[in-house]
Every structure is written in C-alpha cells, then in structure tokens.
C-alpha positions, 0 to 999 in steps of 0.5 A: 539523469538517474534512475530512480528506485524506491525501495519500500518496507512492510513497515514503511507502509504500515507506517504510511497506513497509520499517518494518511490511510489507504490513499496514502499508501496508493501514492506512494506506490504510484509516484513518480519512480522508475523502479518499486523494490518490495520488502516479500510480504505486505508491500509486495503483497499491496505492490500486486494489488495495485498493479492489477488492472482487473481491480478498481480501486474501492477494489484494492482498498479493500483487498489492501483493507484486509491484509492491514488487518492483520497489522490493526485493529480491526476498528482503525482499519475502517475508521481509515477506510472512511 
C-alpha cells in the first residue's frame, strides 16, 4: 500500500472552480487521500475553511466565494454558486 498525497496549487483551485464551481473544489479537497499539500494563499485558505468544524457548507461556500472574487469577475462567482 502506498501513501497517497495530493498537491493543490492556487492555479489548480481556479481551474477547479472554472470547471465545476465550489462543489468541484470541495470534492477535490475532501476526496480520498492520505495527505494534502497546499500552496500558500488561496489553496491553503480554502483548506482551512473546509476543515473548520464550526462552519456549515453554506458558510463555507460563502467564504470560499469571497476568496475567489479576487480571481474572477463578481458576476462569474454568482453564476457558479447558483
């Protein structure tokens, strides 16, 4: 058996969002893996949000959406979250 690790870059997060929205990001982060290695910035901030036990999915989506606004036009964010 091997040790499955996943490296997630900031650019990869942007691509995941473009291809499937926040649900796609959530699936990639929370999928089967033994360890996640994230780039500083967007990727690591999203990991913190998704692993925070005190936030529910709606709050997570909201917080992730705010982070992604730095990379996309606000209208694109609204369309992907709908």
